[in-house]
C-alpha positions in Angstrom: -3.3 -8.3 -1.4 -5.3 -5.4 -2.0 -3.5 -2.0 -2.6 -3.4 0.2 0.2 -5.0 3.5 -0.8 -2.6 6.0 1.0 0.1 5.3 -1.4 1.5 8.2 -3.3 5.0 7.3 -1.6 4.5 3.9 -2.7 3.7 5.1 -6.4 6.7 7.3 -5.8 9.3 4.8 -5.2 8.4 2.2 -7.9 8.6 4.9 -10.7 11.7 3.2 -12.1 10.5 -0.3 -11.8 8.2 -0.3 -15.3 5.6 -2.5 -15.2 4.4 -3.5 -11.5 6.1 -5.9 -10.6 4.5 -9.2 -9.4 3.0 -8.7 -6.0 4.4 -12.3 -4.7 5.6 -12.3 -1.1 4.3 -11.2 2.3 7.3 -11.0 4.1 6.3 -10.9 7.7 8.4 -9.6 10.3 8.4 -12.9 12.6 8.1 -12.5 16.5 11.7 -13.8 17.0 13.9 -13.4 20.2 16.0 -10.8 18.5 13.2 -8.9 17.8 12.0 -9.0 21.1 15.4 -8.5 22.2 16.0 -5.0 20.2 12.6 -3.6 21.7 13.5 -4.6 25.1 17.2 -2.2 24.3 14.8 0.4 23.2 13.1 0.3 26.5 10.0 -1.6 25.2 8.4 -4.9 26.4 7.1 -6.8 23.4 3.4 -7.1 23.3 2.2 -9.8 24.9 1.5 -13.2 22.4 -2.0 -14.0 21.5 -3.6 -17.5 22.6 -2.5 -19.8 19.5 -5.1 -19.5 16.6 -6.6 -22.9 15.4 -7.3 -23.7 11.6 -10.7 -25.1 10.6 -10.5 -29.0 11.0 -9.8 -31.1 7.8 -12.4 -33.7 8.2 -15.2 -31.5 5.8 -14.1 -29.4 3.0 -16.0 -27.6 0.2 -16.0 -28.9 -3.2 -18.7 -26.1 -4.9 -20.4 -23.3 -3.2 -24.2 -22.1 -4.6 -25.0 -19.3 -2.9 -28.0 -17.3 -3.4 -28.1 -13.6 -1.4 -31.2 -11.3 -1.4 -29.9 -7.6 0.3 -32.4 -5.5 1.4 -31.2 -1.8 0.1 -33.8 -0.3 2.5 -33.3 -2.3 5.7 -30.0 -2.9 5.3 -29.8 -6.9 5.6 -30.0 -9.4 3.6 -31.0 -13.4 2.8 -28.8 -15.9 2.2 -29.3 -19.6 0.7 -26.2 -21.8 0.3 -26.0 -25.3 -0.7 -22.5 -26.5 -0.7 -21.3 -29.5 -2.5 -18.9 -31.2 0.2 -16.6 -34.0 0.9 -16.7 -35.7 4.1 -12.6 -37.1 4.5 -13.2 -38.6 7.6 -16.3 -39.4 9.7 -17.5 -36.7 12.1 -21.0 -35.4 13.9 -20.5 -32.2 13.4 -19.3 -29.2 10.9 -16.9 -26.4 11.8 -17.2 -23.6 9.2 -15.9 -20.0 9.8 -19.0 -17.6 10.6 -19.2 -14.0 11.9 -22.4 -11.4 12.1 -24.4 -14.0 10.3 -27.4 -16.0 12.1 -27.7 -19.3 10.7 -32.0 -20.0 10.5 -31.6 -23.9 9.6 -29.0 -26.7 8.4 -28.7 -29.6 7.1 -26.7 -32.6 5.3 -27.8 -34.9 3.1 -25.1 -37.9 1.9 -25.1 -38.3 -1.6 -28.1 -40.8 -2.4 -29.0 -40.5 1.1 -31.8 -38.6 3.3 -30.8 -35.1 4.9 -30.1 -34.6 8.3 -30.9 -31.7 9.9 -28.4 -30.2 12.9 -29.7 -30.3 15.6 -27.6 -27.3 17.6 -25.2 -24.0 15.7 -22.5 -23.2 18.6 -21.4 -20.2 17.9 -17.2 -19.2 18.6 -17.5 -15.6 18.0 -13.6 -14.7 19.2 -12.3 -17.1 16.6 -15.3 -16.1 14.1 -16.3 -19.8 13.8 -19.5 -21.9 14.4 -19.8 -25.7 14.7 -23.3 -26.9 13.2 -24.2 -30.5 15.1 -25.9 -33.7 13.9 -27.6 -36.2 15.3 -26.0 -39.1 13.5 -22.2 -39.4 12.0 -21.9 -38.0 8.6 -20.0 -40.9 7.2 -17.1 -40.6 4.5 -18.1 -39.6 0.4 -19.8 -36.5 -0.8 -22.8 -34.7 0.0 -24.6 -31.4 0.1 -24.6 -29.3 2.6 -27.9 -26.8 2.7 -27.9 -23.4 4.8 -30.5 -20.7 5.6 -28.8 -17.7 7.4 -29.6 -13.7 7.6 -27.0 -11.1 8.0 -26.4 -7.6 8.2 -25.2 -5.2 5.3 -22.9 -3.4 7.5 -21.3 0.0 7.6 -17.3 -0.9 8.3 -16.1 -1.3 4.8 -15.5 -5.1 5.2 -17.8 -8.4 4.1 -20.8 -7.7 2.4 -21.6 -4.0 3.2 -23.6 -1.0 2.4 -22.1 2.3 0.7 -23.5 5.2 0.8 -23.6 7.4 -2.4 -25.7 10.2 -3.5 -28.0 10.2 -7.5 -27.2 13.3 -9.8 -30.7 14.5 -8.5 -29.0 14.8 -5.2 -30.7 12.0 -3.6 -28.9 9.7 -1.3 -28.9 6.3 -1.8 -27.0 2.5 -0.9 -25.3 -0.1 -2.5 -24.8 -3.5 -1.7 -20.9 -4.4 -1.9 -17.9 -6.7 -1.4 -14.2 -6.5 0.4 -13.7 -10.2 2.0 -9.9 -10.1 1.9 -8.5 -11.3 3.9 -11.0 -13.0 6.4 -14.2 -11.5 5.9 -16.4 -14.0 3.0 -17.0 -15.2 6.8 -19.2 -12.0 7.0 -21.6 -12.5 4.2 -21.9 -16.3 4.3 -20.6 -19.6 6.8 -17.7 -20.7 4.3 -14.5 -22.6 4.7 -13.0 -18.8 5.0 -8.8 -19.7 4.6 -7.3 -19.1 1.4 -5.6 -22.8 1.0 -9.5 -23.9 1.0 -10.5 -23.8 -2.6 -13.7 -24.1 -4.6 -15.9 -23.3 -7.7 -18.6 -20.5 -7.0 -22.2 -20.7 -8.6 -23.5 -17.0 -7.2 -27.2 -15.6 -7.8 -28.4 -12.2 -6.7 -31.6 -11.0 -5.7 -32.0 -7.5 -6.4 -33.8 -4.7 -7.5 -34.9 -4.7 -11.7 -33.7 -1.0 -11.7 -30.3 -1.9 -10.6 -26.7 -3.7 -11.6 -25.5 -6.8 -10.1 -22.3 -7.9 -10.5 -20.0 -10.7 -9.9 -16.9 -12.6 -10.6 -18.2 -14.2 -13.8 -20.5 -13.0 -16.4 -24.1 -13.2 -16.5 -25.8 -16.3 -17.7 -29.7 -15.7 -16.7 -31.6 -13.2 -15.2 -35.2 -13.8 -14.6 -38.4 -12.2 -12.5 -38.2 -12.9 -9.1 -41.6 -14.9 -8.4 -42.4 -13.3 -5.1 -42.0 -9.7 -6.1 -42.5 -8.7 -9.3 -39.5 -5.4 -8.2 -37.1 -7.8 -7.9 -35.0 -10.0 -10.5 -32.5 -13.0 -9.9 -29.8 -12.9 -11.6 -27.4 -16.0 -12.1 -23.6 -16.1 -13.3 -21.8 -18.6 -14.5 -19.7 -20.9 -12.7 -16.5 -19.5 -11.6 -13.0 -21.1 -11.9 -11.6 -23.3 -8.5 -10.6 -20.5 -6.5 -10.5 -18.5 -2.6 -13.2 -17.2 -0.7 -11.5 -14.2 0.2 -11.9 -13.5 -4.4 -15.5 -13.8 -4.0 -17.1 -10.6 -4.6 -20.5 -9.2 -5.5 -22.0 -5.5 -6.4 -25.6 -4.6 -6.9 -26.0 -0.5 -7.0 -26.4 2.0 -10.4 -23.4 2.5 -12.1 -22.5 3.5 -15.6 -19.6 1.7 -17.6 -17.5 2.0 -20.0 -16.2 -1.0 -22.5 -14.1 -2.3 -24.7 -12.1 -5.5 -25.7 -8.7 -6.7 -25.4 -6.5 -7.8 -27.9 -7.1 -11.2 -26.4 -10.7 -11.1 -27.1 -11.7 -10.3 -22.9 -14.6 -8.1 -22.5 -13.3 -5.4 -20.0 -15.5 -2.8 -18.5 -14.9 -0.1 -15.9 -18.0 1.1 -13.7 -18.3 4.3 -12.6 -21.2 6.4 -10.6 -24.2 7.3 -12.8 -23.7 10.0 -15.3 -19.4 9.7 -15.0 -18.7 7.1 -17.1 -16.3 9.7 -19.6 -14.4 9.4 -15.8 -13.6 5.7 -16.8 -11.9 5.7 -20.1 -8.8 6.2 -18.6 -8.8 3.1 -16.6 -10.3 1.1 -19.9 -7.5 1.9 -22.0 -5.2 1.1 -18.8 -6.8 -2.1 -18.4 -6.9 -3.2 -22.1 -3.4 -2.3 -22.4 -2.4 -4.2 -19.4 -4.1 -7.6 -19.6 -2.4 -8.5 -22.9 1.2 -7.8 -21.3 0.7 -10.0 -18.3 -0.5 -12.5 -20.3 2.7 -12.5 -23.3 4.9 -12.1 -20.0 3.9 -14.9 -18.3 2.8 -16.7 -21.2 -0.5 -17.6 -19.6 -3.6 -16.5 -21.0 -6.0 -14.7 -18.6 -8.7 -17.6 -17.7 -12.1 -16.1 -17.5 -14.0 -14.7 -20.0 -14.4 -10.7 -18.9 -12.8 -8.4 -16.4 -14.9 -5.4 -14.4 -13.3 -2.7 -12.9 -15.7 -1.0 -10.6 -15.2 2.5 -8.5 -17.1 2.1 -5.1 -17.9 5.2 -2.6 -17.1 3.7 0.7 -13.7 2.1 0.3 -11.4 1.2 2.8 -8.4 0.1 0.9 -7.0 1.6 -2.7 -8.5 -1.5 -4.2 -9.1 -5.5 -4.2 -8.3 -8.0 -6.9 -11.3 -10.1 -6.5 -11.3 -12.2 -9.6 -12.7 -11.0 -12.7 -14.6 -8.1 -10.6 -11.9 -6.0 -9.4 -13.4 -3.0 -6.4 -11.9 0.2 -6.8 -11.8 3.7 -4.7 -12.8 6.1 -6.8 -9.6 8.1 -6.2 -7.9 4.6 -7.6 -10.0 4.5 -10.6 -11.5 7.3 -12.2 -10.2 10.3 -13.8 -11.8 13.2 -15.5 -10.0 14.2 -18.4 -10.0 18.2 -17.4 -10.1 18.3 -12.9 -7.4 15.5 -12.6 -4.1 16.0 -12.1 -0.7 14.0 -13.2 -0.3 12.1 -9.8 -3.5 10.9 -10.0 -3.5 9.3 -13.3 -0.3 7.9 -12.6 -1.6 6.7 -9.7 -5.0 5.6 -11.4 -2.4 3.2 -14.5 -0.4 1.9 -11.2 -3.1 0.2 -9.0 -4.8 -1.0 -12.0 -1.8 -2.3 -13.2 -1.0 -3.8 -9.7 -4.7 -5.5 -9.5 -4.7 -7.1 -12.7 -1.1 -8.4 -11.8 -3.1 -10.5 -9.4 -5.3 -11.7 -11.6 -2.6 -14.3 -12.1 -0.4 -14.2 -9.0 -2.7 -14.9 -6.0 -5.8 -15.9 -7.5 -4.8 -18.0 -10.5 -1.8 -19.5 -7.9 -2.0 -18.5 -4.4 0.4 -17.8 -1.7 -0.9 -16.6 1.5 -0.3 -18.0 5.0 -3.0 -17.1 7.0 -3.4 -16.3 10.6 -5.6 -15.2 13.3 -8.2 -12.7 11.8 -6.8 -9.8 14.2 -3.4 -10.4 12.8 -4.0 -10.5 8.7 -4.7 -6.6 8.3 -1.2 -5.8 10.0 0.7 -8.2 7.0 -0.6 -5.4 4.5 2.1 -2.9 5.5 5.4 -1.4 4.2 7.3 -5.1 4.6 5.2 -7.0 2.9 4.8 -4.1 -0.2 7.9 -2.8 -0.6 10.5 -5.2 1.3 8.4 -8.2 -1.3 8.8 -5.7 -4.5 12.3 -4.9 -3.8 13.2 -8.0 -2.9 11.5 -9.6 -6.2 13.0 -6.7 -8.7 16.2 -7.5 -7.2 15.8 -11.1 -8.5 15.0 -10.5 -11.6 17.9 -8.7 -12.2 20.1 -10.8 -10.8 18.4 -14.2 -13.0 17.8 -11.7 -16.3 14.3 -11.0 -18.1 14.2 -14.1 -20.0 15.1 -16.8 -17.9 12.8 -14.7 -15.2 9.5 -15.1 -17.5 10.4 -18.6 -17.9 10.3 -19.5 -14.6 7.4 -17.6 -14.3 5.6 -19.5 -16.8 6.9 -23.0 -15.5 5.5 -21.9 -12.1 2.2 -20.5 -12.9 1.3 -23.7 -15.5 2.2 -25.9 -12.4 0.3 -24.3 -9.8 -2.7 -22.7 -11.7 -5.8 -23.2 -9.1 -4.0 -24.7 -6.3 -1.7 -23.4 -3.3 1.8 -22.6 -3.4 4.7 -22.4 -0.8 7.5 -19.9 -1.8 9.5 -22.3 -2.4 8.2 -23.8 -5.3 8.5 -20.1 -7.1 12.5 -20.5 -6.1 12.6 -23.8 -7.6 10.6 -22.8 -10.7 12.8 -19.7 -11.3 15.8 -22.1 -10.0 15.3 -24.5 -13.0 15.1 -21.5 -15.2 18.0 -20.3 -14.5 20.3 -22.8 -13.3 21.3 -19.9 -10.8 21.1 -20.9 -6.8 18.0 -19.0 -6.7 16.5 -21.1 -3.5 19.6 -20.7 -1.2 20.1 -17.0 -2.4 16.4 -16.0 -1.7 16.3 -18.0 1.6 18.7 -15.1 3.2 16.1 -12.7 2.2 13.2 -14.5 3.3 13.8 -16.2 6.6 15.3 -13.4 8.2 14.7 -10.1 9.0 16.0 -6.7 7.6 18.3 -6.5 5.0 22.6 -5.6 5.2 24.6 -2.8 5.0 27.6 -3.2 2.3 30.0 -0.8 3.5 33.3 -0.6 0.5 36.6 0.7 0.5 38.8 1.3 -2.6 42.8 1.2 -3.3 44.4 1.7 -6.6 46.9 -1.0 -7.0 48.8 0.5 -10.5 45.8 0.5 -13.4 43.6 -1.5 -11.4 40.9 -0.8 -8.5 41.1 -3.2 -5.2 37.3 -3.3 -3.6 37.1 -4.3 0.0 33.8 -5.1 0.7 32.5 -6.4 3.9 28.2 -6.9 5.2 26.6 -6.7 7.9 22.9 -6.4 8.9 21.5 -2.7 8.3 19.8 -1.5 11.8 18.0 1.6 12.0 19.0 2.1 15.8 23.1 2.0 14.5 25.3 -1.1 14.7 24.1 -4.2 15.0 24.9 -5.8 18.3 23.2 -9.2 18.4 25.6 -12.4 18.7 25.1 -14.4 15.3 25.2 -11.3 12.7 23.0 -12.4 10.1 24.2 -12.8 6.7 22.8 -12.5 3.0 23.8 -14.1 -0.3 24.1 -10.1 -2.2 23.7 -10.0 -6.1 26.2 -7.3 -6.3 26.8 -4.8 -9.0 29.7 -2.2 -9.5 29.6 0.3 -12.2 31.8 3.2 -13.4 32.9 6.7 -14.6 33.8 4.9 -17.6 30.0 3.7 -18.7 28.0 5.0 -15.7 25.1 2.8 -17.4 26.4 -0.5 -17.4 27.5 -3.0 -15.1 31.7 -3.3 -15.0 31.4 -6.2 -13.0 28.9 -8.7 -11.2 29.6 -11.0 -8.1 27.4 -12.6 -5.6 28.4 -11.9 -2.2 27.7 -15.2 -0.3 30.4 -14.1 2.7 31.2 -11.4 5.3 33.8 -10.0 3.2 35.4 -10.0 -0.4 38.0 -8.4 -2.4 37.1 -7.6 -5.7 39.3 -6.7 -8.6 38.0 -3.9 -11.1 40.6 -4.4 -14.2 41.3 -1.0 -16.0 40.0 1.8 -13.6 42.2 5.0 -14.1 42.5 7.0 -10.5 40.5 9.6 -11.4 37.4 7.1 -12.3 34.6 6.9 -10.0 33.3 3.4 -8.9 29.5 3.0 -7.7 27.9 -0.5 -6.2 24.0 -1.4 -6.9 23.4 -0.1 -10.5 20.1 1.7 -10.7 19.4 0.6 -6.7 18.4 -2.8 -7.7 19.9 -4.1 -4.9 18.3 -4.5 -1.6 20.5 -3.2 0.7 22.6 0.0 1.3 26.4 0.7 0.5 28.6 2.9 3.0 31.2 4.3 1.1 35.0 5.3 2.4 35.2 8.9 2.5 37.3 8.9 -0.5 35.1 6.7 -2.5 32.1 9.0 -1.6 33.7 12.3 -2.4 35.2 11.3 -6.1 31.3 10.3 -6.1 29.6 13.8 -5.4 30.9 15.6 -8.8 28.6 12.9 -10.9 25.4 14.5 -9.0 26.5 18.2 -9.9 27.3 16.9 -13.4 24.6 14.6 -13.9 26.8 12.4 -15.5 25.7 9.5 -12.7 22.5 8.2 -13.4 18.9 10.0 -11.9 18.3 6.5 -10.2 21.8 6.2 -8.6 22.3 9.6 -7.9 18.4 9.1 -5.9 20.0 5.5 -4.1 23.5 7.7 -3.3 21.4 10.4 -1.4 18.9 7.7 -0.1 21.8 5.6 1.8 23.8 8.4 2.7 20.1 9.9 4.4 19.2 6.6 6.0 22.9 5.8 7.4 22.6 9.6 9.2 19.2 8.7 10.7 20.6 5.2 11.8 23.7 7.3 13.9 25.8 6.1 11.4 27.1 9.0 9.7 26.7 12.9 10.8 23.3 14.9 9.4 25.4 17.3 8.3 27.6 15.1 5.7 23.8 13.9 4.3 22.9 18.5 4.5 26.1 18.8 2.2 25.5 16.1 -0.4 21.6 17.5 -0.7 23.5 20.9 -1.8 24.9 18.8 -4.6 21.6 18.2 -6.1 21.2 22.2 -7.3 21.2 21.1 -11.3 19.0 18.1 -10.8 16.1 18.1 -13.6 14.4 14.7 -12.2 10.8 14.5 -10.5 11.9 11.1 -9.1 15.3 12.5 -7.4 13.4 15.5 -6.5 10.7 13.8 -5.1 12.8 11.2 -2.7 14.7 14.6 -1.6 11.8 16.0 -0.7 10.3 12.9 0.9 13.9 12.9 3.5 13.9 16.7 4.0 10.0 16.1 5.3 11.9 13.5 7.9 14.2 16.0 9.1 12.2 19.1 9.0 9.6 17.0 11.1 12.5 16.4 13.9 13.7 19.4 13.7 10.2 21.2 14.6 10.9 19.5 18.0 13.7 22.3 18.3 13.8 26.4 17.9 15.6 26.1 15.0 13.0 25.0 13.2 12.9 28.3 10.6 16.5 27.5 9.5 15.6 24.2 8.6 12.8 26.0 6.4 15.8 28.1 4.8 17.3 25.6 4.0 14.6 23.6 2.1 14.1 26.6 0.2 17.6 27.2 -0.9 17.5 23.3 -2.3 14.3 24.0 -4.3 14.5 27.9 -5.1 16.9 27.1 -8.3 14.5 24.2 -9.9 11.4 26.0 -9.2 12.0 29.3 -10.9 13.8 27.1 -14.0 10.2 25.6 -13.9 8.1 28.7 -13.1 4.0 28.0 -12.6 3.1 27.3 -16.4 3.8 24.1 -18.6 6.3 24.8 -21.6 6.0 23.3 -24.6 6.9 19.6 -24.6 6.6 19.2 -21.6 5.7 15.9 -20.0 4.0 13.8 -17.1 6.9 14.0 -15.0 7.1 17.8 -15.2 3.8 18.6 -13.9 4.4 16.3 -11.0 7.8 18.5 -10.7 6.1 21.5 -10.9 3.6 20.5 -8.2 6.1 19.2 -6.4 8.6 22.1 -6.0 5.6 24.9 -6.1 4.3 23.1 -2.6 7.7 22.5 -0.8 8.8 26.6 -1.3 4.7 27.6 -0.4 4.8 25.3 2.9 8.7 26.6 3.6 7.7 30.3 3.3 9.3 31.3 -0.1 8.0 34.7 -0.4 7.2 34.9 -4.3 5.6 31.2 -4.3 3.5 32.6 -1.4 2.4 35.7 -2.9 2.2 34.1 -6.4 -0.1 31.3 -4.8 -2.3 33.6 -3.0 -3.0 35.6 -6.3 -4.1 32.6 -8.2 -6.6 31.1 -5.5 -8.2 34.5 -5.3 -8.5 34.3 -9.1 -9.5 30.3 -8.8 -12.1 30.9 -5.9 -14.0 34.6 -7.7 -13.9 31.6 -11.2 -11.7 34.3 -13.2 -9.2 32.2 -13.7 -9.4 28.5 -12.7 -6.4 26.8 -11.2 -5.0 24.0 -13.3 -5.1 20.1 -11.4 -1.7 19.8 -11.3 -1.3 23.2 -9.2 -4.4 23.2 -6.8 -2.5 21.2 -4.2 0.4 23.1 -3.7 -1.5 26.0 -3.8 -4.1 25.0 -1.5 -1.2 23.6 0.8 0.3 26.7 0.6 -2.3 29.6 1.4 -3.5 27.6 4.1 -0.2 27.3 5.8 -0.2 31.2 5.7 -3.8 31.3 6.1 -6.2 32.3 8.5 -9.9 31.5 9.1 -10.7 32.8 6.4 -8.8 30.7 3.8 -10.0 27.6 6.1 -13.5 28.5 5.3 -12.7 29.1 2.0 -11.6 25.6 1.5 -14.2 23.7 3.4 -16.5 25.7 0.8 -14.8 24.4 -2.2 -15.1 21.0 -0.6 -18.8 20.9 0.2 -18.8 22.1 -3.4 -16.2 19.2 -5.5 -18.6 16.6 -7.3 -15.0 15.0 -7.6 -14.1 12.8 -4.9 -9.9 13.3 -6.3 -10.8 17.2 -5.4 -12.3 16.4 -2.1 -9.3 14.0 -1.2 -6.9 16.5 -2.1 -8.5 19.6 0.1 -8.7 17.2 2.9 -5.5 16.3 2.8 -4.1 19.8 3.1 -6.6 20.9 5.6 -4.2 19.8 8.1 -1.6 22.7 7.5 -3.9 25.2 9.3 -1.2 27.2 11.9 -3.6 28.1 14.5 -4.5 26.2 17.1 -8.5 26.6 17.2 -8.4 26.1 13.3 -6.9 23.1 14.0 -9.7 21.6 16.2 -12.5 22.6 13.8 -10.0 20.5 10.7 -10.3 17.3 13.3 -14.2 18.1 14.3 -14.6 17.8 10.5 -12.7 14.7 9.9 -15.5 13.3 12.0 -18.4 15.0 10.0 -20.7 13.9 7.9 -18.7 15.6 4.9 -16.2 13.3 5.2 -16.1 9.5 3.9 -15.0 7.3 6.8 -12.3 6.0 4.8 -11.0 9.3 4.4 -10.8 10.7 7.5 -7.7 9.1 8.5 -5.8 11.2 6.0 -7.3 14.5 7.2 -6.3 13.6 11.1 -3.0 12.5 9.2 -2.5 15.8 7.7 -3.0 17.7 11.1 -0.5 15.5 12.5 1.7 16.3 10.0 1.1 19.8 9.5 2.7 21.2 12.7 4.2 20.8 15.9 1.2 21.7 17.2 -1.1 19.8 14.9 0.8 16.3 16.1 -0.2 17.2 19.6 -3.9 18.0 19.3 -4.2 15.5 16.8 -3.2 12.7 19.4 -4.7 14.0 22.0 -8.1 13.9 19.5 -7.5 10.5 18.9 -7.0 9.5 22.7 -10.6 11.3 23.5 -12.6 9.9 20.3 -11.0 6.4 20.3 -14.0 4.2 20.8 -16.0 5.6 17.8 -12.9 5.2 15.6 -12.3 2.1 16.7 -15.8 1.0 15.9 -16.0 2.9 12.9 -13.0 0.8 11.5 -13.8 -2.2 13.5 -9.8 -2.9 13.8 -9.5 -2.9 10.0 -5.5 -2.0 8.4 -6.9 1.9 8.6 -6.8 1.7 12.3 -2.9 0.9 12.0 -2.3 3.7 9.2 -4.5 6.1 11.6 -2.1 5.4 14.4 1.1 5.5 12.4 0.2 8.4 10.8 -0.8 10.4 14.1 2.6 9.5 16.4 5.2 9.1 13.7 6.3 12.3 13.9 7.3 12.7 17.8 10.7 12.7 18.9 10.6 12.5 22.7 11.4 9.5 24.7 8.7 9.9 27.2 6.0 9.7 24.2 6.9 6.2 23.2 5.6 5.2 26.7 2.8 7.3 26.7 1.5 5.8 23.3 2.3 2.4 24.4 0.2 2.5 27.8 -2.2 4.3 25.8 -2.7 1.1 23.7 -2.5 -1.4 26.6 -5.3 0.2 28.4 -7.2 0.2 24.7 -6.3 -2.7 23.1 -6.2 -2.4 19.2 -5.2 -6.5 18.5 -5.0 -5.7 14.3 -2.8 -3.0 14.9 -0.1 -4.7 17.6 2.6 -4.6 15.6 2.0 -0.9 14.1 1.8 0.0 17.8 5.4 -1.3 18.4 7.2 -0.5 15.3 5.4 3.5 16.4 7.0 3.1 19.6 10.2 2.1 18.6 10.5 5.0 15.9 9.6 7.5 18.6 12.6 6.6 20.8 14.6 6.1 17.4 13.8 10.2 16.6 14.4 11.3 20.1 18.4 9.8 19.6 18.2 11.1 16.5 17.9 14.7 17.8 19.7 14.5 20.8 22.5 13.1 18.9 22.7 15.7 15.7 20.0 18.6 16.7 23.5 20.8 17.7 26.2 19.9 14.8 22.2 20.5 12.5 21.9 24.0 14.3 26.0 25.3 13.8 26.0 23.9 10.1 22.6 26.1 9.2 23.9 29.3 11.1 27.1 28.7 9.5 25.7 28.3 6.4 23.7 31.6 7.1 27.0 33.7 7.3 28.5 32.5 4.6 25.8 31.8 2.2 27.3 28.2 -0.7 28.6 29.7 -3.8 26.3 28.0 -6.6 
């Protein structure tokens, strides 16, 4: 799976996980009756079902594709010749393939050892992205060669075989020809059987200008002059392993590169824009270390002779794991030693690690059950990424590292170059561990959601008796269905005697359980879910929660347990299970907190609450609360790095200063303005780690002059990272006319198409007025935006960022009505989720606004003592 581009939050949540877990699962929200019931209970009708999707017929399948493509980088077209070795499994007089935005010139089939049969008709089924080749006689069972000549367009939609605009060091605008085929867009580059389960080998040749770099999945085996044009060369690549069409890739353009060899002898290269080779060194180092790590971990070697990582100027996703040629947004691959911030380094390391994991999981062994093309982009959401990673992480902890590695090796060895089902993975892990993996995991993958574990305790002499019960966690509060789902939950329990070790591990396989913890003194706390590894929420009795709070203040609870405790409470409050005021009281206990990841989650949750309360007339009071919570850590950190500080300290400083500045903390605002002035005048350039918080602060409390200066800095920026940094904060500007200026800028030539989404999203998240203005802007410009992204996942992201902050019931109806009259098939699930969230926000506001207001007023009257 490509990694969605907007994921600093994902990076934040993965900090504790070590190396990125193998991204194995696509855990989809099923369109079950229970989901439809829930939508109706929220006042929403489920979107209508699409007509049934039909897979390609199985009567003809490919063995090998021999493909030659000749892109024209001036006219934005390409010519193609395909010779596919195919197997006719059942006699037929037609061949059905996937084909989109391609015109077939001629097609023929030659049975092995027999005469060529020319196709007499090409019937395009555009909606299903298929073409049927009709033949005048029956193709008999056996092997043969399918030949197709065709032409296509190098489109500007960032999918299929498309053009990417870049500027040369001399300032000239040029275009590269690049690919993005996942999940169903290889069919835009050549007619093919474009389903992940239908694998073949590929022999690829590219006819390109002789002064351009040409890359594909494999190494170059021949490069010779093209007979018809002395300015062109034909570049031939080695045959690939057996693989899915979505992993095929080719790039034609101007690039520099840096290279090294991994300790296993694999040639690793990072391709950068011309003149920026230095910016590829960080990713090169990460890749060269990561490949051997996975090889050792899975005990399966990387199967190709080389791997290239390349920065693409116009790229919709964050990155894509094409086998041997991994493509990235520039900001997910390039690091400037002087001008890149710590969070960018972390993001690059994470994305490189994630994509290289796919060289085994996804590429060597494929799991993806794909339906209609319009549904596929939606699969890549928080459920597949976050739930999938979380469940695998819990499973790893339950099995133990040694048996997990052993099971992974068994799975990869058994299914390499094949397709596997989720059950095949469970079987391998079960065989390795001797534990009931399939039974446990089926409760996590075959039903929606996850459990809430309620726990209360009783002291019985020297022991602690715990009473556990599980029910489904619902964002709307208590589960109201008939049969409540049950999970088999691996549960760890720790105590204050040794906060870093599990005192007891159990598998909770029933709705209620009693557990006895031996030798636990009355003054010791007990905590479930050590390390927050289990994928469940925990609700403690009042007494148990009260006993845990001192562990937050004195830091005796480990960092990730402090984070998990606060995060669970916030979710319980959002769902209406507890009062939001209780969470605010707990947040105040983090006064001594030193850990970046804990602060990051706290900041995220306070941001959600601030957005909610922007719908009230006491928004300023929550900003005072934010200032009170963040001021102590802000004073401890200061503005400048101290000797011996590390990566996480730099991230924490930027986070805290940004939070204080946005909230209008007087000293922070004054210092930000001073440093910004020095930066703009060239007296003292801001460090990369301080730019985002300073830019945000001065814009939030600035005027038209400030915005003009920011737009000038954007125009002057050479690094895409700096352009993106500015684009993400422009929406903080507070004045209505300036907000309109930012929205207009979002669709201008100054902003790369993939980044328009983050500019509009920044406006929606910047203020109450910005939210309304962004939604109106999307409606007014819907046709242009929809055409720009052609129903890809960016359209879903745009919708989510723009409307998720609303908290008025009627807005859910307005959003639903707009998309009923302006269909966006690839975003149906996102639209449903957004409408649900708006209703949930509205309910949250009605339920808790008054008590939050009273608490904040009471706090102001008698400030808490630290």
